[in-house]
N, C-alpha and C positions, 0 to 999 in steps of 0.2 A: 280485325285488321291483322297485318302480317305477324306481329309479335304478341298479340293478345294471349295471356296465359303463360307466356314464356318467362324464364328466369335468366338474367344476364349477369355474369361476373365481369367486372372491369377493374383491372389493376391500375394503380395510379388514378383512381376515379375521382379524386377530389380537386384536380387542377388540370390546366392545359388541355391536351388532346383527350385525356380520359374523361374529364368533366364535360367537354363539348360533345363527345360521342354519346354519353348518357342522354344529353338533352336532344340530340338528333334522333336517337332511338325511341325515346319515351313517347312521342306522339303516335308511334306505330302500334297502338293498342294498349298503352300503359303497362308494359311488362314490369316484372319485379327486378330489382337491382341489388347486387351485393357489390359495394364500392370498397376496394382495398386501398389502404395507404400504408406507407412504410414508416415515416418519421412522425414522432409525436407532434411536431410542429404543424403537420398537415391535418391533424384531427379536426380542428374547427372548420377548415375549408371543406373537408369531406362531409361533415355533418350538415353544412349549409347546402351543399349540392343535393344531399339526400332529402332534405326538407323541401327544397325547390321542386324536386321530381314529384314529390307527393302533392304539394300545394298546386303546382301548375298543371300536372298531367294526371294525377290520381294514381301514380305508381306507388308501390310499396318498396321501401329501400332500407337496407341495413348497411352498416359499415364494419370493416374488419382491419385491424392493424397486424402486420406481419412482415417478416423478412423472407422473401420468396426463394432466396438461395438455401433456405432450410426446408427440406421436403415435408417435415412435420407441419410447418406453417402453411404450406400449400395444401396439404391434406385437410388441415383445419379450416381453411378458407372454403373449400368445396363442401366440407361437412356442414358448415354454417348455412350455406346456400340450400343444401338438401333438407336440413333440419327445419329451416325457416319456411321454405317455399315448396318442399316436396320433391323438387327435381332441379336439374341444371340443364339449360339448352344451349347457351352461348357463352364462350369464354374468350375474353379479349385481354391481351397482355401488353400493356404499355411500359412496363417496368424496364429500367435500364440505368446505366451509369456511364458517364463519358470521361475520358482522360485524353488530353492533348499534351504530348510530351515527347522529346527526342528519344529515339529508340534506345540509345546507349545509356539513358538516365533512368529508365524504368526499373523499379526495384521488384524483387520477387514478391513482396507483400502486395504491391500495386497490381502486379500480374494476377495473383491469386484472387484479389478482391474483384477485379474486372471480370474474370472468367466465372467466378461464383455468381455474380449478379446477372451478367448478360448471357451466359451460356448455361450454367448449371440451373439457374432459376427458371430459364425458359424451358429447358428440358423437362424438369419435373412438373412444371405447369401444364405442358402439353400432355405428359404422361398421365397426370391426374385427371385432366379433362377427358382423355380417352377412356379412363375407367368410369367416370361419373356422369358424363353427358348422356342425355337421352338420345335414342336413335334419331338421326336427322339433324344432329347438333352442328354447331359451327365453332371453329377455333381460328382466331386471328392474332398474329403477333406483329408488333411494330418493330421494324428493324431500322436500317439506315442505308441511304444511297452510297455511303462510303464503301460498301461492299464491292462496288464497281468502280471506285475512284482510284486513280494512280497518284497517290499523294503521300506526303510525309506527315509525321507527328501523330498519326492516329493508328499506329500499328496495333496496339493492344485493344483499342476500342473496336475497330473494325474486325480485328482478328477474333475477339470474343463474341461478336455478333454472328460471324460467318457460319459457325456450326449449326445455327438454328435453321438455316436453309436445308441442311441434311436431315435434321430432326423432322422438319416439316414434310419433306418428301416421303420419308419412311412412314411417318404417322398417317399421311394421306392414303397410302396404300393399305396400311393395316386397319385403319378405322373406316375406310371407304365402304366396305360391305355393310356397315351399319348406317350408311347415308351421312356420315360425319365428314365434313370438309375441313381441311387444314391449310391455311394460307398465311403469307406474310405480306406486309406493306412496307416498302422501303422509301420513306420520304427523303427529300433533300433537306439541307439545314433548315430547321423550322424556327420561325420567328417567335421563340419563347425564351424564358430565362435559362432553360436547359442549354441553349446554344451560346448565349452571350457570355456565360461565366468564364470560358476559357479562350475567348477570341479578343483580338485587338481591333481597333477601328479599321486598320488596313485589311485585315483578314475578313472582317465583316463586309467591307466594300467589295473585295474579290469574290466572295461567295454570292453576293447579290448579282454581280456582273456576269457570273457564270450561268445564271438562270433566266428564263423567259421574263421579259418585262423588267429585268433588273431588280428582282425582288426575291426574298427568301420564301421558302414554302410556308404557306398559311395553313394553320390547323383546320380552318374552315374548308379547305380543299381536300383534306385527308379524311375527315369524319364521314363525308358522303361515300367514300370508297369502302370504309368499314361497313357502312349501312348496306351498300350494294352486295358485298360479299356474303352477308348473312341473310339476304333476301333474294332479289332477282338473280344475283350472281351465284346461285347455289351450285352451278355446274362447274365453276372454277375450283380447282382442287390441286394442292401440291405446288402452288406457284408463289413466286415473289414478284410483286407488282411494284415497279419503280415509278413513283409519282413525284417528280422533282423539277418539272418545268425545263427539261433538257439539261439539267445540271450535269448529269453523266449518264452513260449507258454501257452496255456490254454485249 
């Protein structure tokens, strides 16, 4: 099958979209997985996902804790994949941090944290993937549809995600001769705890009203796009795909 014998790294692999993506990919030939998590509180969830992939699909899975804004941790993540499974074929980055706050109130520390997680971490993840992926590999980064939105309060969140589009385009050109594709997916506000933490009932209602069928983006509608990009959609390269139910466009 499509992913038989392949090794897949998924950051944020123990919950939400990361965990679902692993379960969507596992039936495609029981690939190997390296599931990353950031906080110690996510260790047990990530272990459960790894066990489920083995029990249900026969995949081999290991977990890794690290802060992806630290290049040494990114390097160690890929090294674990190579040492355990011999190679890396697919790298999917779900890692990110959100901040909703008035522009005038954002501190220098908050700015630095957001850019470290959302921009620096993504840069070095793509860089390391370019070094370590086997020829024909695939890189996918999850961004946000706020890159195309004309809105308030998300300046540093959207701003710290925006550079990844430029990273993606350059990497697609540089890694392309080896058959490695590099793409982004930009979902609308997703119906996960990641979204609700900074929203009010009124803003939740507005975000729902701005999308098709009056609903938030469902992770079940995003994971198949990840699957497509690393299988039949191999010819798509250097792109940001806005998947948001007409929430916004550009």
